[in-house]
N, C-alpha and C positions, 0 to 999 in steps of 0.2 A: 506492500499499501503505502508504504514512503518513499519506495522508486518509485511508481507511480507519480505521484503530486509533485515528486522531486523534478522527473522529467514534463510534468504539465505546466511547472512555471518559469525550466530552462525556456520552452516552447513559447510559452506566452512573452516572457521578454524579448526574443530572439524576432516576433512578431513583430511587436512594437518600434522595434531599432528601426528596422529591416522595411516595416513597410510606410507606403504613403500617404495611409491614413491618421501619422501617428503624427504628422508634421499638423497645427493648427495653421489656417488660414488666416490675417487680419486684412481685412476690409480697410482702407482708408476711402473717408467721402470726395475730398477734393482731391482733381487730377493730381498730376506731378508739374512741375511750369519742363518747361522747353529743355533740354541737353544744354550744357554748356558748351559751347566748340571748345574743345582743347588741342592745343597744338605738342602735335606728339614730341619728346624727345629722342635725338640719337641714339637707340640699341645702347646697352653698356657694353652688349658682344654677342658673338653665337649664344645662340641655345635662349635667347628671354622672347617672349610676344609680349605685346602690349595688351593689359588689359583697362580698355578705359575705364572713365568715369562715369556714374552715376548719383542719384537722389534716392538716398534712405530718409523713411519713415522711421523720426525719433519716439512718436506719441503726441507731439501738438505741430509738428512743421516740418516740411521736408530738410533732410540736410545735403550739400552737397558731399558725395567721397572724388576727390581727385584719384584718376589712373595713376597706374601704374607699370615698371617692367615685371616679370617674375621668372625666373629660371624654371622654363617647363617647355618637353616637348609637346606639339601637339597642339590644334589651333585650340584660344581659347570663342564660346560661344556666348556672347553677353545674353545679362541679364533684364528685364524690362520689363513695367507695367504693364498688367491687364487689366482694363477692366470689363466689370459683369453687370450687365442693365438691373438698377434696384440692388445691388450688394454694394458697388461703390469700385474701387483700383487694390489690387493684390501684386507684390513684388513675386519674379516666376525668378530668381536666382540663375546668374550665367554657370558655365560649364568645361567643363575642358572634354574637344572630343576626340 
């Protein structure tokens, strides 16, 4: 019985960590401002990828997070704000491809 309970507990933890349902979506009622046009500086070297800036919601208003270089192999897919009619705006984080 203890082994079954332990297995169920471990499975529940694993599901909550890997499930997309585990992440809460926070809606913002006001849309983000137009993105800041950034001047991308020269790359610090081979193997660096530019990750562009974006507006982050801090609970009261939008705050610009400036872009930066990251040492990484692959392509960066930028995050973006998505609007859902009747609910508001929510952030879809960027990710590596």
